[in-house]
N, C-alpha and C positions, 0 to 999 in steps of 0.2 A: 088865293093860297098858295103857300110856296112849293117848290118841285122839290116830289119823291128823292132821295139818292137811292139807288139801286147798287148794290157791292157787286163789280164783279170776284167770281170766283177764280182765285190766282194762282197759279202753282207753287208750292214748296220750292228756297230753291235750288236746293237740291239735285230737282229734275230736270230730263232735256226738254228745251225746249220748243221743240218738235209738237204741233198742236196733235193733242191725242197719244201721247207718248208718256207712259209711266213709268219709265225706266232711268234709272242712276245716270247724270249728266260727267262728261269723264273728269278725270284731274285737268285742271283746268280748260274748262273747256266748259262751251254751253248746249253741249249738243251728248247725246251719246254715241257710241260710235255705229251703230248700222243707219245714226239719220246724218253723219260724215258725207261729206260727196267722196270723190273718190280721191281728186287731188290731195284734200281735206284732211284723209285716211294718209295718203303719202304724207301730207306734211307731218302730219301730231305721230305717225315715227319715226320722224328722223330725227324730232325735238325730242320724244323719251329719250332714244337712240342718243343722243346728245347728252341727257343730262344722265345715262347711266354713266357715260364715257368721262363726264365732268368730275364722276366721283360721288356725283349728290343721291341720294336716298328717297326712295320712293318708297316708303312708309307709310301703311295704313293708305293709301291711294286707291284710285276704283280708279282700276283698268278694263275693268268686263267687256267682254267680246272681242278686244282688242287681237288685230294679227301681228304677229313676228316669228312670222317661218326663219330659223337661222339664224337669229339676231344673236351679236355677244352681249348676252345679258352672264357673265361670268363677276360675280362677285359682290354683284347687286344687291341693294340691302330693298327687301319686298313685303317684309316684317309687316303682317294684318290687312296684306295690301286684296284688294276685288280683282281678282284674274277670270272669273267663274265665266268659263263659255272662249275660252283666248284661243286662240291658237299659236301655238310656242313647239310645233313641228319641226324638227334637225335646228333648234335653240342649244347655244351653251347657256346652260345656268348653274355650272359649277363652280363648286363652295359659295353659292349664294344665301342669304338670309331669306328663306322664306316661313320662318316663323309663324303659325294663324294664319298665314294666307286662305282664303278660296282656291281654291282654283278644280271644284268640281266641274264634272261638262268641259273639261278643257282638254283640247289635244297636244302631245308632248310626245309623239310616235319618234323615235330614234333621236330624242333630245338628250345631249349630253350633261347631266347633272349630277354627278358623283361629286362626293364629299356635300352637298346643297344640304343645309337644315328645315325641314320640314316638320318640326316638333309641334305637333297639337293642330294641323295642318289641315283642312275639308278637300281632302283631293276624291270624293263620292264622284263613281262613273267618270273619273277622270280617261285619257286613253294613253298608258305608255307604250305603245306596243315598240317591241326593241329600241327601248332606252336606257342608259348606261346609267344607274343610279347606286355606282359603287361605294361602297362607304361613309352612303348617304347616314342622316340621321331624321331616324322619324315614331321618336316613340311618342304613343299618342294621337296618332295621325289617323285619318278616317277615308280608309281605302276600301270603303264596299260599294261593290257593283263594277268595280275600276279592271282598265284592262292594262293587265303584267303581265301577259303572253311575251316570250321570249327578253324579256325583260331582264338586265343584269343588277342583282341585289346583292351580291357578295360582301358578305362581310358590313352589311349595314348593318342597322340600331332600329328596328321594329318594336321593341317591348311595350306590352301592352294595345298593341295597333287594332284599328278595326280591320280586318280581313275578309267581310264575311260577302260570298254569294261572288268574289272576284274572280277572273279568267286569270292563274299562272300557270298557265300550260308550258311547258319549255323554258322556264324560268332558271337563271342560277342564284341560288338563295345559299348556296354555300357558304359555313361559316356566317349565316349572319344571327344576331340574337333578336329569337321571336318570342320571350319568356312571357307567358299572361296573354298572348295576342291572338283575337280573335275571327278562328277561320272557316268557323262554319260554312258547311257546303259549298267551299272555292272549288275550285277545279284547277288540282296540283301534276295533270297526265305529264308523266316522264319526265318531272321540274327535276332540280339537283339542289338536296337538301343535304349535303355531306359536312357534318361536323356541324350540325345548324343547331342551334337552342332553341328550344319549340318546351321547357320545361313547364308546365300546369296551362299548357296552349289549345285550345277551345279548339278542334280536327272533326268535333260532330257531323259525320254523313259527310267526309269530306272525298271527294276521287285521288285516290296515290296510288292509283296504281300505274305498275313500272318507274318509279319515283325513287332516286338514290339518295340514302337516309343513311351513309356511312355515319357512325361512330355519332349519329346524331340522342342530342341530349331530350328524348319523350317523357320520360320520366313525369309522374303522374298527369298529366296531357290525358285529354280525354279524347279519345277516339271510337268513341260510340258508333258503331256502325258505319263506318268507314270502310271503305276500297283500297285494301293493301296487298291486292293479287299482284303477284309476279315481284314484289316492288325488292326492294335489296335494303338492308336493316342490319347488315353486318355491323356484330362488336355494339348498337345500337344502345340504349338506358332506356328502356321502358318498366322501369319497376314502379312498386303502386300506381302505373295507368290504367286508364278506363276499355275494354277493347270489347265488351262486349254485344256483342252481334256483330261485329269486324269479319270483314272479307279478309282470308289470312292465306290463300291455299296459294303454293307452288310461292310461296314468301322468301328470301334469303333470311334466315335471323341466324345465321351460323354469329356463335359466339354471344349473344345477346344477353341485355338481365332482363331476365320478364319476372323476378323475384315479387311476390306481393300483387300481380298484376289479375285484373277482374277483364277473367276472356269467355264468361258465362255467354254462351248457343253462338262460338265466333266459329269461325271454318278454318280449321289446319290440313285440309287437306293438302297432300303431298310438300307442305313444310320444309322445311329444311333447318333442326335445330341442331344440327352438331356444337358439342360444345355451348349450348346455348342453359341459362339458368333461372331454371320454373318454381322454386324454392318458395311454396306459400303461393303460390298464384291457383285464381279458382278457374276451372277448367270445364264446369257443373253442365251438364247438354251443349258442350264442345263436339263439333265435328273433327275427329280423329282418326276416319276411317284414310287408309293409304299413309297415313304420316309416320315418318318413322323416329322413336323417341330411344332408339340404341346409345346413340350419340350423344345424348342431353346429361348436361356437366348436374346437376340438382333436378331431384324432384320430390326434393323434402315436403313435406305438407300438405303437398298438391290433392285437390278437392277432384275429384275423377267423377262423383255421383251422376250419373244419368248420359253420362258423354258414351260417344259411339264412336267405341275403341279400334285401335287398328289389328289385323288376326297376328296370331303370336304375340299378343298383348304381355300376359301373364311369364311367357317365356323371355321380352324387354326387360321386365319387372324384375326377372331371378340374375339377369347379365347382371343389370345393376347390383344388388346387391352383391353380388359377387365380386364385382368390381369395386366395391367398395372395401372390400373385404382382403382388396390384394395388395401385400404388402409393398409391390411394385407402382403401385396409383403413387401417382407424387404427390395427389390427397392424402396417402391415407396415413400416414403423421400425425395429421392435422383431426381426423375423422377418429382416431383412436379414443 
């Protein structure tokens, strides 16, 4: 009777050869990072550094879990690479090509990443604490749940990026571009967003207390139930913006454009509105107690239905009407 040939299960070539391991093997290795010996890890790191130093690309390779703290990877081509769970703390990745990389759960704290290209990259739950991403490109990148506290993102491009539930405490995003970005339920306490472009961005239920938004563009953005208490929005553009249910108590809105804004049920108690344009804004059911409306630039067409109005509201309205009729008013000729 012929012997029965029993087929033994073979691992796919792409998997680590360690017994029972289901992780992918590293680039030009038969093991994953976890199953390399200590000496093997040191040798592998030197090998990767030599490849980068020689100007060779590492596009599309698997380097998941690798430890390269403090490494010089400036201008490296890592596009499409799997770098998930890797350690790049203090590394130099400036001007690197990181388009479509997987850096989820990776550690990039205090890394130098200025002018790098992260277009369409997966950066979810990554740690960027105190990293420098000045002028970096991150359009369509996934930064959900990531730690961006104390990060320098000034002049960075985050167009349509996903930053939902991210920790962006005390970060510098001055002059950054975030049109149509998703920042819902993120935490931006004390951050600098001066002259930032947030056109049509989703900032619903975001903590923006004490944030600097000097001359920021928030036109048509969604700030539903956002916390903007004590925030600074001097000269900001909030035209057509959804601010229903938002907390704007003691917020500086000096010279801000709120024309056509949805402020239904918002709290504007003690807000600074001198020079602000509220024409055609919806302030129905808005809390305006202790709010001084005397210096407002325009209240034309405003809906105050059900609003909790400040003391002396009728006197304030009469003063505004008188001002409009005053020939000394600089806008008098335009109002005639």
